[in-house]
C-alpha positions in Angstrom: -2.3 55.0 1.3 -1.8 56.2 4.9 -4.2 55.5 7.7 -4.3 56.6 11.2 -3.4 54.5 14.3 -7.0 54.4 15.4 -8.1 53.1 12.0 -5.3 50.5 12.1 -6.5 49.2 15.5 -10.1 49.1 14.4 -9.6 47.4 11.1 -11.8 44.3 10.9 -8.8 42.0 10.1 -6.7 43.2 13.0 -7.4 40.1 15.1 -4.2 40.8 17.1 -3.0 44.3 17.7 0.0 45.9 19.2 -0.8 48.0 22.3 1.2 51.0 21.4 1.1 53.2 24.4 3.6 56.0 24.0 4.4 55.4 20.4 4.7 58.3 17.9 2.3 59.1 15.1 3.1 58.1 11.6 6.3 59.8 10.4 6.8 61.8 13.6 10.2 61.5 15.3 10.4 61.0 19.0 14.0 60.2 19.8 14.4 58.4 16.5 11.2 56.4 17.3 9.2 56.2 14.1 6.1 54.5 12.9 4.3 54.2 9.5 0.7 53.0 9.1 -0.3 51.9 5.6 -2.6 49.6 3.7 -1.1 46.4 2.2 -2.0 42.8 1.7 -5.7 43.9 1.7 -5.4 44.9 5.3 -4.2 47.6 7.7 -0.5 47.4 8.4 2.1 49.2 10.5 5.9 49.1 10.9 7.7 51.0 13.7 10.5 51.2 16.2 13.8 53.0 16.8 15.4 53.4 13.4 16.2 55.9 10.7 13.6 57.2 8.3 15.5 55.4 5.5 15.2 52.1 7.3 11.5 52.6 8.0 10.9 53.5 4.3 12.8 50.5 3.2 10.8 48.2 5.5 7.5 49.6 4.2 8.8 49.2 0.6 9.6 45.6 1.3 6.1 44.9 2.3 4.7 46.6 -0.8 7.2 44.7 -2.9 6.1 41.4 -1.5 2.5 42.3 -2.1 3.3 42.9 -5.8 5.1 39.5 -6.0 2.9 37.3 -4.0 -0.7 38.6 -4.6 -3.1 36.1 -6.2 -5.2 38.9 -7.7 -2.3 40.7 -9.5 -1.8 39.2 -13.0 1.8 40.4 -13.0 2.8 38.9 -9.7 4.7 35.6 -9.5 1.6 33.9 -8.1 -0.5 35.4 -10.9 1.8 34.2 -13.5 2.1 30.7 -12.1 -1.7 30.4 -12.0 -2.1 31.6 -15.6 0.6 29.4 -17.0 -1.6 26.4 -17.5 0.9 24.0 -16.1 4.0 25.3 -17.9 7.1 26.1 -15.8 7.4 29.7 -14.5 10.6 31.4 -13.3 9.9 33.3 -10.1 11.8 35.5 -7.6 14.0 33.4 -5.2 12.0 34.5 -2.2 8.8 33.4 -3.9 10.3 29.9 -4.5 11.5 29.8 -0.9 8.1 30.7 0.5 6.4 28.1 -1.6 8.8 25.4 -0.5 8.3 26.3 3.1 4.5 26.6 2.7 4.5 23.0 1.3 6.1 21.9 4.6 3.1 23.1 6.5 0.8 21.5 4.0 2.4 18.2 4.6 2.6 18.7 8.4 -1.1 19.4 8.5 -1.9 16.5 6.2 -3.6 19.0 3.8 -5.7 20.9 6.4 -3.5 23.9 5.2 -3.2 23.8 1.4 -1.8 26.5 -0.8 -3.7 25.2 -3.8 -7.0 26.3 -2.2 -6.8 29.1 -4.8 -8.8 26.9 -7.2 -11.7 27.4 -4.8 -10.9 30.7 -3.0 -11.1 32.5 -6.4 -14.8 31.5 -6.5 -15.6 33.3 -3.2 -15.9 37.0 -2.6 -16.1 37.8 1.1 -16.1 41.6 0.4 -19.1 41.5 -1.8 -20.8 38.5 -0.2 -20.6 36.2 -3.2 -21.4 32.5 -2.6 -20.3 30.3 -5.5 -22.6 27.8 -7.1 -22.3 24.3 -5.7 -21.5 23.0 -9.2 -18.5 25.5 -9.5 -17.1 24.4 -6.1 -17.5 20.7 -7.1 -15.6 21.3 -10.3 -12.8 23.2 -8.6 -12.3 20.9 -5.6 -10.5 18.1 -7.5 -7.8 20.7 -8.4 -7.0 21.4 -4.7 -3.9 19.3 -3.9 -0.6 20.7 -2.8 1.1 17.6 -4.2 0.6 19.2 -7.6 3.1 22.0 -6.8 6.7 21.4 -8.0 9.6 23.7 -7.2 13.1 23.2 -8.7 15.4 26.1 -7.8 13.4 29.2 -8.8 11.2 27.4 -11.3 7.6 26.6 -10.2 5.3 24.2 -12.1 1.8 23.1 -11.4 1.4 19.5 -12.4 -2.4 20.1 -12.7 -2.9 22.9 -15.2 -6.2 23.9 -13.4 -4.6 24.1 -10.0 -4.3 27.6 -8.5 -1.9 28.8 -5.7 -3.1 31.1 -3.0 -0.4 32.2 -0.5 -2.7 34.5 1.4 -2.8 32.2 4.4 1.0 32.3 5.0 2.5 35.2 3.2 2.2 37.8 6.0 4.0 35.6 8.4 6.9 35.1 6.0 7.0 38.8 5.2 7.0 39.7 8.9 10.0 37.5 9.5 11.9 38.8 6.5 11.3 42.5 7.3 12.4 42.2 11.0 15.4 40.0 10.1 16.6 42.7 7.7 16.1 45.4 10.2 18.1 43.4 12.8 20.8 42.9 10.2 20.9 46.7 9.8 21.5 47.2 13.5 17.9 47.9 14.6 17.3 46.5 18.1 13.7 47.7 18.8 11.0 47.3 16.2 7.7 45.7 15.3 5.6 44.7 12.3 1.8 44.4 12.4 0.3 43.0 9.2 -3.4 42.9 9.9 -3.1 40.8 13.0 0.2 39.1 12.3 2.4 40.9 14.9 6.1 40.3 15.3 8.5 42.3 17.5 12.2 42.7 17.6 13.7 43.1 21.1 11.9 45.2 23.7 10.2 48.6 23.4 12.5 51.6 23.4 12.1 52.1 27.1 13.2 48.5 27.8 9.7 47.2 28.7 8.1 44.3 26.8 5.8 44.8 23.9 2.1 44.1 24.7 0.0 42.4 22.0 -3.7 42.2 22.5 -6.0 39.5 21.1 -9.3 40.9 19.9 -12.6 39.9 21.5 -14.4 37.8 18.8 -17.8 39.1 20.1 -16.8 42.8 19.9 -18.1 44.9 17.0 -15.5 45.5 14.2 -15.1 49.2 15.3 -14.4 48.3 18.9 -10.9 48.1 20.4 -11.7 45.3 22.8 -9.2 42.6 23.8 -9.8 39.3 25.7 -6.2 38.5 26.3 -2.7 39.9 25.8 0.8 38.6 25.8 4.1 40.4 26.6 7.1 39.8 24.2 10.7 40.9 23.9 11.0 39.2 20.6 8.8 36.7 18.7 5.4 36.7 17.1 1.7 36.5 17.8 -0.6 35.4 15.0 -4.4 35.3 15.5 -6.9 33.9 13.0 -10.6 34.3 13.6 -13.7 33.1 11.8 -15.2 36.5 12.5 -12.5 38.5 10.6 -14.0 38.4 7.1 -17.6 37.1 6.9 -21.0 37.8 5.6 -24.5 36.4 5.9 -26.8 35.2 3.1 -30.1 33.5 3.3 -29.8 33.0 7.0 -26.4 31.3 6.8 -23.1 32.8 7.9 -20.0 32.3 5.8 -16.4 33.1 6.9 -13.2 33.3 5.0 -11.2 30.3 6.3 -12.0 27.6 3.7 -11.8 23.9 4.3 -9.6 22.3 1.5 -11.6 19.1 1.8 -15.0 20.7 1.1 -14.4 24.0 -0.6 -16.7 25.7 1.9 -16.0 27.6 5.1 -14.6 25.4 7.9 -17.1 24.1 10.4 -15.6 24.3 13.9 -16.4 24.9 17.5 -13.6 27.5 17.5 -13.9 31.1 16.6 -10.4 32.3 17.3 -6.9 30.7 17.5 -3.7 32.5 18.5 -0.2 31.3 18.4 2.9 32.7 20.0 6.1 31.5 18.3 9.6 32.6 17.4 8.9 32.7 13.7 5.7 34.4 12.4 5.4 31.9 9.5 4.8 29.2 12.1 1.8 31.1 13.5 0.4 31.5 10.0 1.1 27.9 9.0 -0.6 26.4 12.0 -3.5 28.6 13.1 -5.7 27.5 10.1 -5.3 23.7 10.8 -6.4 24.3 14.4 -9.8 25.3 13.2 -10.1 22.0 11.3 -9.2 20.1 14.4 -11.7 21.7 16.7 -11.1 22.7 20.3 -10.3 19.4 21.9 -7.9 18.1 19.3 -6.3 21.5 18.8 -5.5 21.7 22.5 -4.0 18.2 22.5 -1.9 19.1 19.4 -0.7 22.3 21.1 0.5 20.3 24.1 2.6 18.2 21.8 4.4 21.3 20.3 6.2 23.1 23.2 7.8 25.5 20.8 4.3 27.1 20.2 2.0 28.6 22.8 -1.7 28.6 21.9 -4.8 30.4 22.9 -8.2 29.0 21.7 -11.6 30.7 21.9 -14.7 28.6 21.2 -18.1 29.5 20.0 -19.4 30.0 23.6 -16.6 32.5 24.3 -14.6 30.1 26.5 -10.8 30.8 26.4 -8.4 27.9 26.8 -4.6 28.0 26.8 -2.2 25.2 26.0 0.0 23.9 29.0 2.9 26.2 28.0 0.7 29.3 28.7 1.9 32.8 27.7 -1.3 34.7 27.5 -2.9 36.9 30.2 -6.6 36.6 30.1 -8.5 39.9 30.6 
């Protein structure tokens, strides 16, 4: 499925977007500068840079391959098979096992604020159709949320709790971004980017030698507006933005958003609406933006100050924007 650049930048999940002034349209060559826009991981995506068409096609195929392997909703995926196995061991692709091992590190580091077994609860919610699960269903599922139940030995994954369910949606895009750009770099590409629905990672500088500019979406802007509240310039590295506004609905006067609290099974309650992280590895941005919501603005800012390898921008419910001491973002 091909989508236009304008559609890509206006997609509701594009909380961070690459400001692509001067880039070519999908498939059009401009001095070997290529771009492909497509739909994957349930969001608008794009890959581009200075490369051959074969390299571009391979990068897009890698994204689609990871979707087929890591999707929670595909019965034939590794994750789908793990969840359907009822606690019996499942042999998976090496990269699936690697991602789960690394994801568990973020689960431990966040003391469970990020938990890949949230699938037992997330499968009850439907943020596209506006479905709120019955309280009884949430209460029954919640005891099965616990990353400690995930066991990985080599390429074999076992859920110690047969009713536990893995959901890698909160970290897969960061991992995929890192893999795709690492492989392009190994192939000799020196200028490229990946944008997976707000997970933006760049390799080197733009073709003209200038930095890539990544914008952070205004949480108050309508979904169809291309409005940014901040931007950051990069010649390598990643920007990941998570926002409570990205996927939400209102029912009976109450608003529900897609970031679920593993402790309650319901959308997280926070004074933050958006959290952005600049890091070398995109998986770090994915693994840490969600726990920031659990912390709230004050604790999140203090935490950011203790992690100099990460640069953080927080936006609270009132629209106030606060950067960690390391800076990086230009407020607009």
